[in-house]
N, C-alpha and C positions, 0 to 999 in steps of 0.2 A: 571391324566385323567382317566375317565373311559373307558371300552370297547365300550360302546355305543358312545361316543364322539370322539374314536380315528376312529370307524368304519365310523362315518359321516364326519370326516377330509378326511378318503382315499377316500370316495365316491366323495366328492366335489372337491378334486384334480383329479380324475378319470376323471370327469364331465369338469373340466376346460380344462385340455390336450387334450380331446376329441373335445371340442369346437374348441380350437386352432389349430387341426387339419383340423377340417372340416371348418373353415374360411380360413387357407391356401390353400385347395384344391378349395373352391370356387372362391378364388381372381383369382388363375392360370386358372381353367376352363372358368372363365368369362372374360379374357385376361387383367385382371386389374394389369398389371405387374408392375405397378409403386408402387402398395401397397404390392409386395412381399418382399422388404428388410425392412420395418416397422415389419414383424415378428421375427426379429432377433435384437440382441444386436448391438450396434455400432462396435464392435471387434470381433463379431461373424464368424465363418466359417462355409461354406456351401461346400460340396464334393459328387460328383456322382462317386462310385466306383463300379468295379464289383466285384461280391463274391469271386471269386478265388483269386484276389489280396487282398481282406479283411480278407479272411480266413488263407492266407500265412503271414501275416503283412506286405504285401509289400504295397509301398507308391503311386504308380502309379492309377491317378484318372481321369475320361475323363474331369470331371470339378473340380475344387479346387479354391474357392473363401476365401479369408481370411479377409474380414472386409464388412461392409455395404456398403463403397464406391466401392468396386470391384463388389458388385452386381448391384448398381445402373449403373455402366459402362454395366454390362451385360444386364439389362434392356434397355439401350440405343441402343447397339448392336442388341437386339432381335427386337426392334420398329422402330429403324430407318436406319439401314444399310444392315440388311440380307435381302435377297429376297429368298421366298420358294413359293410352292404352298401352298394356305390355306389349313388348318384342325382345327378341334376343339379336345380340349383334356376333358376326364372325368376322375377323380381321384376318386377311390373307395379306403377309407381308413379304415383297421379295429381299432375295439377299441383298445387303447394303453395298454400295460403293464407298469406300473408307480412304480419308485421306489425311494421314497422321501430319502435325503441324510441328515445327520447331521448337514452339512455346510449350509442348506438352499436349495442346489441345487437340480435339480429334474432330474432324467434319466428316460427316456421313451423309449419304442421300439414300432411301428406300421408296421402291413404289409401294401402294397399299391399296387393297380393295376392303371395303366394309359391305357386309350384306345384312340384311334386317329380315327376320321373320317373326311375324306375327303369330301366336298359337293358331293353329288351325287353319292357317293361309299360307301362300307360297310365299319362298324366299324372294327378294328383289333386290338389286342393287341399291345401296344407300348412298356411297361416296366412294369415290376413286380420285387417286392423286397420289402426291410422293410426300416423303418427310425429309425436311431439310433440318438438318440437326448439327449442334455444336455440344460434345461431349467431353467431360473431363474425367480423368481416371482419381478415385479418392480412396481412402481406406476401405471402404463399404461397397467397392466396385465401381463399374462405370456410372456417371450421372448425366443427366442431360443438362446442359446450360440453357439451352433453346431449343425448342422443337417448333417448327414452322409446317404446319399442313396444308399443302398448298393443293386444293381441289382443283379437279378438271371438270367435275359436273358443272352443267350449268344451272341446274335446278336442284336446291336442297330440298328433300322430302320433308314436309311437314316443317315442324323446328329442328334445330339441331340441341338435343338435349344432352347425351351422352359425349364424352371426350373422344376423338378420332384416334 
């Protein structure tokens, strides 16, 4: 493979990962929560963990889901059983650092900031951190094998309802 071909493949993969993150953020910001589990493989994991626990290698996480089925249960809870004052979110995701692996897996990391706006009120920073991802290429495009949301915020405002 020539250097030019290798560079083109890396740029293409970078674009694909960034587009995955953009579509993911749009689904959440547009409250298309039913679409959220479809970004993951069937046996994927999703965790939201404090940086302090991540840095220390401690397993405690605010949310730990171990399959797409568990994610669908979470969506049902968010959309059908939880009552809370309405608010909007806006995800801002940085370009990802991408590391293709020999076995076809893709590792990536991107910073995120989630803003929350209550109707008639000011916007506030809701959660800030980084996505630590394992991604696979499937016939349907890139899918998350795991997404670990490592948040820097020391306090989580109210309760964590929507996915990050």
